[in-house]
C-alpha distance (Angstrom), angle and dihedral (degrees) to the residues before:
residue distance angle dihedral
M1 . . .
D2 3.77 . .
P3 3.85 110.8 .
N4 3.83 92.3 -143.9
R5 3.74 90.4 52.6
S6 3.80 91.1 50.7
K7 3.80 90.1 52.3
R8 3.79 91.4 50.8
V9 3.83 91.7 49.9
L10 3.81 90.8 47.3
I11 3.82 91.7 49.7
R12 3.83 90.3 50.2
V13 3.80 92.3 48.8
L14 3.81 91.7 48.7
F15 3.78 90.1 47.4
C16 3.85 91.2 52.6
V17 3.81 91.5 46.6
G18 3.82 89.0 51.0
L19 3.79 90.9 51.6
L20 3.78 90.7 49.2
C21 3.79 91.6 49.7
F22 3.79 92.8 50.0
G23 3.82 90.0 43.9
L24 3.79 91.8 50.4
A25 3.78 90.4 47.0
D26 3.82 89.9 53.6
I27 3.80 91.9 47.6
V28 3.80 91.1 48.7
S29 3.81 92.1 49.4
I30 3.82 91.6 48.0
A31 3.79 91.3 49.0
K32 3.81 90.1 48.6
V33 3.82 92.2 51.3
A34 3.79 90.8 45.3
S35 3.79 92.9 51.2
E36 3.80 90.7 49.5
H37 3.80 90.9 52.2
T38 3.80 100.1 37.7
S39 3.80 92.6 115.7
L40 3.82 90.2 51.4
I41 3.81 91.7 49.5
I42 3.83 90.8 48.9
H43 3.81 90.6 49.0
I44 3.83 91.5 50.1
A45 3.82 90.0 49.6
K46 3.83 91.1 50.9
V47 3.81 92.5 48.7
A48 3.80 90.9 48.1
S49 3.80 89.8 49.5
E50 3.83 91.6 51.5
Q51 3.81 91.2 47.1
M52 3.80 90.1 50.6
K53 3.82 90.2 51.9
I54 3.82 89.7 51.8
I55 3.81 91.5 48.8
I56 3.81 92.7 48.1
H57 3.81 90.7 48.0
A58 3.82 91.7 49.6
A59 3.82 91.4 47.3
F60 3.81 90.0 50.9
K61 3.82 90.4 51.0
L62 3.82 90.3 49.6
I63 3.80 92.5 50.0
V64 3.81 94.0 47.3
G65 3.80 92.0 42.7
G66 3.81 91.6 48.5
A67 3.80 91.9 50.0
L68 3.80 90.7 49.3
L69 3.80 91.9 47.8
F70 3.81 91.1 48.8
F71 3.82 90.0 51.4
L72 3.82 93.5 47.1
L73 3.81 93.7 47.3
G74 3.80 90.7 50.5
H75 3.80 90.0 49.2
M76 3.82 91.9 47.6
E77 3.81 91.1 47.6
R78 3.82 90.6 53.3
Q79 3.80 90.8 48.2
T80 3.81 91.6 46.7
S81 3.80 90.9 49.2
Q82 3.81 91.0 50.2
T83 3.82 90.7 47.0
I84 3.81 91.7 50.8
V85 3.81 91.3 50.3
K86 3.83 90.0 51.2
E87 3.81 90.8 47.8
L88 3.82 91.5 48.6
D89 3.79 89.5 52.9
N90 3.81 89.3 58.0
L91 3.83 97.6 49.8
T92 3.77 122.2 103.6
G93 3.80 117.8 -118.6
A94 3.83 91.8 -100.9
E95 3.83 92.1 47.0
F96 3.80 90.3 50.1
E97 3.82 90.3 51.4
Q98 3.83 89.9 52.4
Y99 3.82 89.6 48.5
V100 3.82 90.2 52.2
A101 3.83 90.7 47.3
N102 3.82 89.2 55.2
I103 3.81 91.3 50.3
L104 3.80 89.9 49.9
R105 3.83 90.1 52.8
Q106 3.81 89.4 51.6
K107 3.81 89.6 51.7
G108 3.82 91.6 54.0
F109 3.81 101.7 -96.5
H110 3.80 115.5 142.7
E111 3.81 139.1 -176.8
I112 3.78 86.5 45.5
R113 3.79 112.2 178.7
M114 3.75 132.0 174.8
T115 3.80 118.4 -131.2
K116 3.80 120.7 -134.4
A117 3.80 116.2 -75.3
S118 3.79 96.7 -114.1
G119 3.79 129.5 32.0
D120 3.81 90.6 25.9
Y121 3.83 93.7 141.0
G122 3.79 91.1 -122.4
V123 3.81 95.2 -55.9
D124 3.81 123.2 110.9
I125 3.82 100.4 173.9
I126 3.80 135.0 28.0
A127 3.82 114.0 -161.0
I128 3.80 139.6 164.5
L129 3.78 128.1 -134.1
N130 3.81 123.9 174.4
G131 3.81 91.6 -14.6
S132 3.82 93.9 -52.9
T133 3.79 123.7 114.7
Y134 3.81 118.8 -132.0
A135 3.81 126.6 -158.8
I136 3.78 107.4 -153.6
Q137 3.78 130.7 -168.7
C138 3.81 117.6 -163.9
K139 3.80 117.5 -149.8
R140 3.79 119.6 -174.7
N141 3.76 107.5 -174.9
K142 3.80 138.8 141.2
S143 3.80 92.8 -139.8
H144 3.81 130.5 55.9
I145 3.79 118.0 -70.4
G146 3.82 114.3 -116.3
V147 3.80 137.1 -151.2
K148 3.84 94.0 -81.3
A149 3.83 91.3 75.9
V150 3.82 91.0 50.9
Q151 3.81 91.9 47.9
E152 3.81 92.3 48.6
V153 3.80 96.8 48.8
F154 3.81 91.2 44.2
A155 3.82 89.7 54.9
G156 3.81 90.9 43.1
K157 3.80 90.5 52.4
Q158 3.81 88.6 59.0
Y159 3.82 92.4 45.5
Y160 3.82 94.0 50.4
Q161 3.83 91.7 39.1
A162 3.80 90.5 -125.4
D163 3.80 124.1 166.6
Y164 3.80 95.8 -136.9
A165 3.80 139.3 21.1
I166 3.81 126.7 -147.8
V167 3.80 134.0 -178.6
I168 3.79 110.5 -155.2
S169 3.79 117.8 -166.7
N170 3.77 142.9 166.6
S171 3.79 87.3 -136.6
D172 3.79 136.2 56.7
F173 3.80 125.4 -97.6
T174 3.80 129.9 -112.6
T175 3.79 119.3 -108.8
N176 3.82 90.4 -109.3
A177 3.80 91.5 51.1
K178 3.82 89.3 52.2
K179 3.83 91.2 49.2
L180 3.80 93.4 49.1
A181 3.82 91.6 45.4
K182 3.79 89.9 53.4
E183 3.82 92.0 50.3
T184 3.82 94.7 45.9
G185 3.82 97.9 38.8
V186 3.80 93.2 -117.5
K187 3.80 112.3 151.0
L188 3.80 119.3 -135.1
W189 3.80 120.2 -150.8
T190 3.78 124.2 -174.6
L191 3.80 118.3 -161.6
K192 3.79 105.7 -146.3
């Protein structure tokens, strides 16, 4: 066997033994520290466990509370919607037109003006949105709105030289009114 090779092998073995000794010394010192502080480690684990219970309990309360709030808001929204429909049914024609004008303002319409009460050519409100002029007929009725409203606002759109025509109602529209609106480009809005 080559003497240089033997020296190299011996150096490597001694090096590995040295690493093991230092490694064992570190492990022994860690174990010694751990054993001295076992009660502290157990206490920390107990505190962490209690904190986790508190967090889980709070999260459960948040989830249940959020679900309850979601349910109640949905219920309130349905009741509010039903209340608004009932209130709309009780408005006069002029009051309903003012209500619609306020909704249009909220939706970004401007230069909203009411036409005269009679001889309005089927248009109750003229309003502008994004540079386009809208001719709007307001229909407050407890029964479905028929084709007459669509015909009137379509004619009024031509008279007022508006870009679009809309019939806004608190009620739904008949099938024929929907068909005619589709053919003439009149938009139908139901406030419910």
